[in-house]
C-alpha positions as protocol buffer text, in pm:
chain_id: "A"
residue {
  index: 1
  type: VAL
  ca { x: 7 y: -14 z: -5 }
}
residue {
  index: 2
  type: ARG
  ca { x: 193 y: 293 z: -136 }
}
residue {
  index: 3
  type: PRO
  ca { x: 112 y: 652 z: 16 }
}
residue {
  index: 4
  type: TRP
  ca { x: -38 y: 878 z: -201 }
}
residue {
  index: 5
  type: TRP
  ca { x: 26 y: 1220 z: -18 }
}
residue {
  index: 6
  type: ALA
  ca { x: -206 y: 1511 z: -81 }
}
residue {
  index: 7
  type: THR
  ca { x: 78 y: 1730 z: -9 }
}
residue {
  index: 8
  type: ARG
  ca { x: 439 y: 1657 z: 27 }
}
residue {
  index: 9
  type: ARG
  ca { x: 559 y: 1366 z: 253 }
}
residue {
  index: 10
  type: PRO
  ca { x: 645 y: 1526 z: 566 }
}
residue {
  index: 11
  type: PRO
  ca { x: 1047 y: 1523 z: 586 }
}
residue {
  index: 12
  type: TRP
  ca { x: 1035 y: 1387 z: 951 }
}
residue {
  index: 13
  type: PHE
  ca { x: 790 y: 1106 z: 874 }
}
residue {
  index: 14
  type: PRO
  ca { x: 966 y: 782 z: 932 }
}
residue {
  index: 15
  type: ARG
  ca { x: 901 y: 501 z: 667 }
}
residue {
  index: 16
  type: GLU
  ca { x: 890 y: 264 z: 937 }
}
residue {
  index: 17
  type: PHE
  ca { x: 557 y: 426 z: 1084 }
}
residue {
  index: 18
  type: ASP
  ca { x: 373 y: 449 z: 740 }
}
residue {
  index: 19
  type: TRP
  ca { x: 118 y: 211 z: 910 }
}
residue {
  index: 20
  type: VAL
  ca { x: 8 y: 542 z: 1089 }
}
residue {
  index: 21
  type: VAL
  ca { x: -157 y: 644 z: 763 }
}
residue {
  index: 22
  type: GLY
  ca { x: -268 y: 299 z: 669 }
}
residue {
  index: 23
  type: CYS
  ca { x: 29 y: 195 z: 426 }
}
residue {
  index: 24
  type: SER
  ca { x: 291 y: -55 z: 391 }
}
residue {
  index: 25
  type: TYR
  ca { x: 594 y: 32 z: 616 }
}
residue {
  index: 26
  type: ARG
  ca { x: 964 y: -44 z: 611 }
}
residue {
  index: 27
  type: GLY
  ca { x: 1010 y: -368 z: 785 }
}
residue {
  index: 28
  type: LEU
  ca { x: 747 y: -573 z: 572 }
}
residue {
  index: 29
  type: PRO
  ca { x: 883 y: -850 z: 372 }
}
residue {
  index: 30
  type: THR
  ca { x: 1017 y: -741 z: 28 }
}
residue {
  index: 31
  type: HIS
  ca { x: 909 y: -1045 z: -138 }
}
residue {
  index: 32
  type: PRO
  ca { x: 634 y: -1256 z: -107 }
}
residue {
  index: 33
  type: ALA
  ca { x: 643 y: -1403 z: 243 }
}
residue {
  index: 34
  type: PRO
  ca { x: 351 y: -1518 z: 500 }
}
residue {
  index: 35
  type: VAL
  ca { x: 276 y: -1237 z: 728 }
}
residue {
  index: 36
  type: ARG
  ca { x: 38 y: -1234 z: 1056 }
}
residue {
  index: 37
  type: ASN
  ca { x: -193 y: -995 z: 915 }
}
residue {
  index: 38
  type: PHE
  ca { x: -288 y: -779 z: 601 }
}
residue {
  index: 39
  type: ILE
  ca { x: -339 y: -389 z: 585 }
}
residue {
  index: 40
  type: GLY
  ca { x: -704 y: -306 z: 534 }
}
residue {
  index: 41
  type: ALA
  ca { x: -656 y: -109 z: 237 }
}
residue {
  index: 42
  type: ASN
  ca { x: -527 y: -383 z: 34 }
}
residue {
  index: 43
  type: MET
  ca { x: -602 y: -727 z: 108 }
}
residue {
  index: 44
  type: SER
  ca { x: -819 y: -1027 z: 5 }
}
residue {
  index: 45
  type: PHE
  ca { x: -955 y: -1377 z: 131 }
}
residue {
  index: 46
  type: ARG
  ca { x: -1081 y: -1672 z: 20 }
}
residue {
  index: 47
  type: ARG
  ca { x: -1470 y: -1635 z: 69 }
}
residue {
  index: 48
  type: SER
  ca { x: -1473 y: -1968 z: 261 }
}
residue {
  index: 49
  type: ALA
  ca { x: -1209 y: -1850 z: 533 }
}
residue {
  index: 50
  type: LEU
  ca { x: -1376 y: -1531 z: 572 }
}
residue {
  index: 51
  type: LEU
  ca { x: -1717 y: -1685 z: 635 }
}
residue {
  index: 52
  type: GLY
  ca { x: -1570 y: -1960 z: 851 }
}
residue {
  index: 53
  type: ALA
  ca { x: -1430 y: -1706 z: 1082 }
}
residue {
  index: 54
  type: GLY
  ca { x: -1745 y: -1513 z: 1122 }
}
residue {
  index: 55
  type: GLY
  ca { x: -1622 y: -1180 z: 951 }
}
residue {
  index: 56
  type: PHE
  ca { x: -1530 y: -877 z: 1088 }
}
residue {
  index: 57
  type: ARG
  ca { x: -1624 y: -787 z: 1463 }
}
residue {
  index: 58
  type: THR
  ca { x: -1846 y: -474 z: 1485 }
}
residue {
  index: 59
  type: ASP
  ca { x: -1669 y: -349 z: 1799 }
}
residue {
  index: 60
  type: LEU
  ca { x: -1327 y: -275 z: 1644 }
}
residue {
  index: 61
  type: GLY
  ca { x: -1221 y: -21 z: 1410 }
}
residue {
  index: 62
  type: ARG
  ca { x: -1242 y: 351 z: 1348 }
}
residue {
  index: 63
  type: VAL
  ca { x: -1560 y: 491 z: 1494 }
}
residue {
  index: 64
  type: GLY
  ca { x: -1616 y: 883 z: 1426 }
}
residue {
  index: 65
  type: THR
  ca { x: -1311 y: 1072 z: 1423 }
}
residue {
  index: 66
  type: ARG
  ca { x: -1122 y: 866 z: 1641 }
}
residue {
  index: 67
  type: PRO
  ca { x: -844 y: 669 z: 1461 }
}
residue {
  index: 68
  type: LEU
  ca { x: -905 y: 330 z: 1609 }
}
residue {
  index: 69
  type: GLY
  ca { x: -842 y: 43 z: 1423 }
}
residue {
  index: 70
  type: CYS
  ca { x: -708 y: -312 z: 1418 }
}
residue {
  index: 71
  type: GLU
  ca { x: -1013 y: -527 z: 1296 }
}
residue {
  index: 72
  type: GLU
  ca { x: -830 y: -660 z: 1028 }
}
residue {
  index: 73
  type: THR
  ca { x: -535 y: -768 z: 1264 }
}
residue {
  index: 74
  type: GLU
  ca { x: -810 y: -938 z: 1488 }
}
residue {
  index: 75
  type: LEU
  ca { x: -960 y: -1096 z: 1182 }
}
residue {
  index: 76
  type: CYS
  ca { x: -638 y: -1253 z: 1045 }
}
residue {
  index: 77
  type: LEU
  ca { x: -563 y: -1405 z: 1395 }
}
residue {
  index: 78
  type: ARG
  ca { x: -904 y: -1548 z: 1405 }
}
residue {
  index: 79
  type: ILE
  ca { x: -866 y: -1692 z: 1091 }
}
residue {
  index: 80
  type: ALA
  ca { x: -501 y: -1838 z: 1174 }
}
residue {
  index: 81
  type: ASP
  ca { x: -655 y: -1988 z: 1514 }
}
residue {
  index: 82
  type: ARG
  ca { x: -940 y: -2143 z: 1342 }
}
residue {
  index: 83
  type: ARG
  ca { x: -717 y: -2262 z: 1015 }
}
residue {
  index: 84
  type: PRO
  ca { x: -359 y: -2358 z: 1147 }
}
residue {
  index: 85
  type: ASP
  ca { x: -301 y: -2435 z: 773 }
}
residue {
  index: 86
  type: ALA
  ca { x: -393 y: -2117 z: 638 }
}
residue {
  index: 87
  type: VAL
  ca { x: -139 y: -1909 z: 467 }
}
residue {
  index: 88
  type: LEU
  ca { x: -181 y: -1509 z: 508 }
}
residue {
  index: 89
  type: LEU
  ca { x: 49 y: -1423 z: 199 }
}
residue {
  index: 90
  type: HIS
  ca { x: 229 y: -1086 z: 147 }
}
residue {
  index: 91
  type: GLU
  ca { x: 276 y: -1014 z: -213 }
}
residue {
  index: 92
  type: PRO
  ca { x: 448 y: -668 z: -274 }
}
residue {
  index: 93
  type: ALA
  ca { x: 352 y: -679 z: -641 }
}
residue {
  index: 94
  type: ALA
  ca { x: -7 y: -656 z: -577 }
}
residue {
  index: 95
  type: ALA
  ca { x: 5 y: -266 z: -501 }
}
residue {
  index: 96
  type: VAL
  ca { x: -238 y: 19 z: -434 }
}
residue {
  index: 97
  type: ARG
  ca { x: -187 y: 383 z: -390 }
}
residue {
  index: 98
  type: HIS
  ca { x: -353 y: 507 z: -80 }
}
residue {
  index: 99
  type: HIS
  ca { x: -458 y: 861 z: -56 }
}
residue {
  index: 100
  type: VAL
  ca { x: -318 y: 1043 z: 244 }
}
residue {
  index: 101
  type: PRO
  ca { x: -511 y: 1385 z: 331 }
}
residue {
  index: 102
  type: ALA
  ca { x: -293 y: 1687 z: 444 }
}
residue {
  index: 103
  type: ALA
  ca { x: -478 y: 1664 z: 792 }
}
residue {
  index: 104
  type: ARG
  ca { x: -309 y: 1326 z: 824 }
}
residue {
  index: 105
  type: ALA
  ca { x: 47 y: 1464 z: 766 }
}
residue {
  index: 106
  type: THR
  ca { x: 62 y: 1656 z: 1094 }
}
residue {
  index: 107
  type: TRP
  ca { x: 266 y: 1577 z: 1402 }
}
residue {
  index: 108
  type: ALA
  ca { x: -82 y: 1616 z: 1607 }
}
residue {
  index: 109
  type: TYR
  ca { x: -251 y: 1324 z: 1371 }
}
residue {
  index: 110
  type: PHE
  ca { x: 90 y: 1116 z: 1379 }
}
residue {
  index: 111
  type: VAL
  ca { x: 93 y: 1106 z: 1790 }
}
residue {
  index: 112
  type: ALA
  ca { x: -300 y: 1082 z: 1807 }
}
residue {
  index: 113
  type: ARG
  ca { x: -305 y: 755 z: 1568 }
}
residue {
  index: 114
  type: CYS
  ca { x: 1 y: 616 z: 1760 }
}
residue {
  index: 115
  type: TYR
  ca { x: -177 y: 640 z: 2081 }
}
residue {
  index: 116
  type: ALA
  ca { x: -527 y: 504 z: 1927 }
}
residue {
  index: 117
  type: GLU
  ca { x: -317 y: 215 z: 1805 }
}
residue {
  index: 118
  type: GLY
  ca { x: -208 y: 106 z: 2155 }
}
residue {
  index: 119
  type: LEU
  ca { x: -542 y: 125 z: 2258 }
}
residue {
  index: 120
  type: SER
  ca { x: -664 y: -113 z: 1977 }
}
residue {
  index: 121
  type: LYS
  ca { x: -394 y: -330 z: 2020 }
}
residue {
  index: 122
  type: ALA
  ca { x: -501 y: -379 z: 2402 }
}
residue {
  index: 123
  type: HIS
  ca { x: -841 y: -472 z: 2283 }
}
residue {
  index: 124
  type: VAL
  ca { x: -710 y: -713 z: 2044 }
}
residue {
  index: 125
  type: ALA
  ca { x: -515 y: -873 z: 2290 }
}
residue {
  index: 126
  type: ARG
  ca { x: -779 y: -905 z: 2536 }
}
residue {
  index: 127
  type: LEU
  ca { x: -1008 y: -1069 z: 2293 }
}
residue {
  index: 128
  type: GLY
  ca { x: -754 y: -1354 z: 2211 }
}
residue {
  index: 129
  type: SER
  ca { x: -386 y: -1449 z: 2285 }
}
residue {
  index: 130
  type: SER
  ca { x: -174 y: -1172 z: 2393 }
}
residue {
  index: 131
  type: ARG
  ca { x: 132 y: -1358 z: 2255 }
}
residue {
  index: 132
  type: ALA
  ca { x: -6 y: -1385 z: 1902 }
}
residue {
  index: 133
  type: ALA
  ca { x: -167 y: -1035 z: 1920 }
}
residue {
  index: 134
  type: LEU
  ca { x: 175 y: -865 z: 1968 }
}
residue {
  index: 135
  type: SER
  ca { x: 404 y: -1103 z: 1788 }
}
residue {
  index: 136
  type: SER
  ca { x: 458 y: -883 z: 1510 }
}
residue {
  index: 137
  type: GLU
  ca { x: 509 y: -592 z: 1730 }
}
residue {
  index: 138
  type: ARG
  ca { x: 788 y: -758 z: 1946 }
}
residue {
  index: 139
  type: ALA
  ca { x: 971 y: -822 z: 1623 }
}
residue {
  index: 140
  type: TYR
  ca { x: 912 y: -457 z: 1502 }
}
residue {
  index: 141
  type: LEU
  ca { x: 1035 y: -299 z: 1852 }
}
residue {
  index: 142
  type: ARG
  ca { x: 1361 y: -523 z: 1860 }
}
residue {
  index: 143
  type: SER
  ca { x: 1464 y: -487 z: 1491 }
}
residue {
  index: 144
  type: THR
  ca { x: 1284 y: -230 z: 1258 }
}
residue {
  index: 145
  type: VAL
  ca { x: 1273 y: 78 z: 1487 }
}
residue {
  index: 146
  type: PRO
  ca { x: 1649 y: 39 z: 1638 }
}
residue {
  index: 147
  type: ARG
  ca { x: 1767 y: -7 z: 1282 }
}
residue {
  index: 148
  type: ALA
  ca { x: 1559 y: 313 z: 1194 }
}
residue {
  index: 149
  type: PHE
  ca { x: 1676 y: 509 z: 1465 }
}
residue {
  index: 150
  type: VAL
  ca { x: 2053 y: 467 z: 1399 }
}
residue {
  index: 151
  type: ARG
  ca { x: 1969 y: 528 z: 1006 }
}
residue {
  index: 152
  type: ALA
  ca { x: 1826 y: 879 z: 1116 }
}
residue {
  index: 153
  type: LEU
  ca { x: 2126 y: 976 z: 1340 }
}
residue {
  index: 154
  type: ARG
  ca { x: 2373 y: 949 z: 1041 }
}
residue {
  index: 155
  type: PRO
  ca { x: 2541 y: 1265 z: 1001 }
}
residue {
  index: 156
  type: GLY
  ca { x: 2420 y: 1481 z: 715 }
}
residue {
  index: 157
  type: LEU
  ca { x: 2080 y: 1325 z: 676 }
}
residue {
  index: 158
  type: PRO
  ca { x: 1831 y: 1579 z: 616 }
}
residue {
  index: 159
  type: GLY
  ca { x: 1565 y: 1583 z: 901 }
}
residue {
  index: 160
  type: GLY
  ca { x: 1725 y: 1311 z: 1060 }
}
residue {
  index: 161
  type: LEU
  ca { x: 1695 y: 1413 z: 1412 }
}
residue {
  index: 162
  type: ARG
  ca { x: 1355 y: 1536 z: 1368 }
}
residue {
  index: 163
  type: THR
  ca { x: 1290 y: 1156 z: 1233 }
}
residue {
  index: 164
  type: ALA
  ca { x: 1481 y: 1015 z: 1543 }
}
residue {
  index: 165
  type: ALA
  ca { x: 1229 y: 1225 z: 1754 }
}
residue {
  index: 166
  type: ALA
  ca { x: 912 y: 1089 z: 1580 }
}
residue {
  index: 167
  type: LEU
  ca { x: 1014 y: 748 z: 1618 }
}
residue {
  index: 168
  type: VAL
  ca { x: 1071 y: 787 z: 1989 }
}
residue {
  index: 169
  type: GLY
  ca { x: 742 y: 975 z: 2015 }
}
residue {
  index: 170
  type: GLY
  ca { x: 553 y: 728 z: 1799 }
}
residue {
  index: 171
  type: VAL
  ca { x: 652 y: 435 z: 2010 }
}
residue {
  index: 172
  type: THR
  ca { x: 605 y: 615 z: 2313 }
}
residue {
  index: 173
  type: ALA
  ca { x: 234 y: 712 z: 2241 }
}
residue {
  index: 174
  type: THR
  ca { x: 165 y: 373 z: 2112 }
}
residue {
  index: 175
  type: VAL
  ca { x: 293 y: 195 z: 2444 }
}
residue {
  index: 176
  type: ALA
  ca { x: 114 y: 440 z: 2640 }
}
residue {
  index: 177
  type: GLY
  ca { x: -205 y: 369 z: 2459 }
}
residue {
  index: 178
  type: TYR
  ca { x: -153 y: 9 z: 2498 }
}
residue {
  index: 179
  type: LEU
  ca { x: -90 y: 37 z: 2894 }
}
residue {
  index: 180
  type: VAL
  ca { x: -423 y: 265 z: 2904 }
}
residue {
  index: 181
  type: GLY
  ca { x: -609 y: 22 z: 2693 }
}
residue {
  index: 182
  type: ARG
  ca { x: -523 y: -284 z: 2922 }
}
residue {
  index: 183
  type: VAL
  ca { x: -620 y: -98 z: 3233 }
}
residue {
  index: 184
  type: ARG
  ca { x: -935 y: 17 z: 3099 }
}
residue {
  index: 185
  type: ARG
  ca { x: -1217 y: -217 z: 2950 }
}
residue {
  index: 186
  type: PRO
  ca { x: -1351 y: -40 z: 2650 }
}
residue {
  index: 187
  type: ALA
  ca { x: -1740 y: 55 z: 2636 }
}
residue {
  index: 188
  type: PRO
  ca { x: -1952 y: -235 z: 2537 }
}
residue {
  index: 189
  type: ALA
  ca { x: -2112 y: -217 z: 2190 }
}
residue {
  index: 190
  type: ALA
  ca { x: -2472 y: -131 z: 2148 }
}
residue {
  index: 191
  type: GLY
  ca { x: -2702 y: -381 z: 2339 }
}
residue {
  index: 192
  type: GLY
  ca { x: -2454 y: -384 z: 2632 }
}
residue {
  index: 193
  type: ARG
  ca { x: -2253 y: -655 z: 2520 }
}
residue {
  index: 194
  type: ASP
  ca { x: -1949 y: -728 z: 2297 }
}
residue {
  index: 195
  type: PRO
  ca { x: -2065 y: -894 z: 1961 }
}
residue {
  index: 196
  type: ALA
  ca { x: -1971 y: -1278 z: 1911 }
}
residue {
  index: 197
  type: PRO
  ca { x: -1725 y: -1306 z: 1638 }
}
residue {
  index: 198
  type: SER
  ca { x: -1949 y: -1556 z: 1466 }
}
residue {
  index: 199
  type: ALA
  ca { x: -2215 y: -1297 z: 1452 }
}
residue {
  index: 200
  type: ALA
  ca { x: -2038 y: -1020 z: 1325 }
}
residue {
  index: 201
  type: PRO
  ca { x: -2149 y: -905 z: 965 }
}
residue {
  index: 202
  type: VAL
  ca { x: -1927 y: -1022 z: 684 }
}
residue {
  index: 203
  type: ALA
  ca { x: -1794 y: -776 z: 450 }
}
residue {
  index: 204
  type: GLY
  ca { x: -1757 y: -1021 z: 151 }
}
residue {
  index: 205
  type: PRO
  ca { x: -1458 y: -1190 z: 8 }
}
residue {
  index: 206
  type: ALA
  ca { x: -1244 y: -897 z: 5 }
}
residue {
  index: 207
  type: GLY
  ca { x: -1268 y: -583 z: 221 }
}
residue {
  index: 208
  type: GLY
  ca { x: -1102 y: -377 z: 499 }
}
residue {
  index: 209
  type: ALA
  ca { x: -1101 y: -26 z: 635 }
}
residue {
  index: 210
  type: GLY
  ca { x: -861 y: 254 z: 749 }
}
residue {
  index: 211
  type: GLY
  ca { x: -518 y: 153 z: 836 }
}
residue {
  index: 212
  type: GLY
  ca { x: -293 y: -113 z: 866 }
}
residue {
  index: 213
  type: ARG
  ca { x: -28 y: -169 z: 1126 }
}
residue {
  index: 214
  type: PRO
  ca { x: 260 y: -391 z: 1233 }
}
């Protein structure tokens, strides 16, 4: 998922954080390879797998202007749990361009989206195995982010210090959101209860929303 910026790309915006605007980020495989979950703007499923898993939950994802997400992550985890033989294949050649409006190219949106991602990840971890829900994030924090930080501090790199600050700020906001989400249980859906996955409406053989993430 390639970002199509309505304005120019902010010079401080780390490519490792392109998931903030719903796009593929540096750290994903560069060749076809299995992944834990897809990015909502560009994904497809076998209809039988999507129906068998019960479709998307209705208590996850963006509501109004708050940039929550992870509905596609939770669905992919559920498919893998119910179909251990399933392969979620990342194919870099199957590319789309994802429009990124000017409002999402700001520092305020960057921090808000990172914080909301932490809240969303906490909810996903509560719904299933926290180990599986955070497997990609552990690798991302151990490898992708440290390499990006070192790269940003190379002498002579334009905007390097601001990029390094964005990396630190993004991780801090995401972790803060996760910790708050683990302590604070989300409000129940309409009707006073969380919808069962098997009862969630199905989006069809392909679909998704909002933003992808690690």
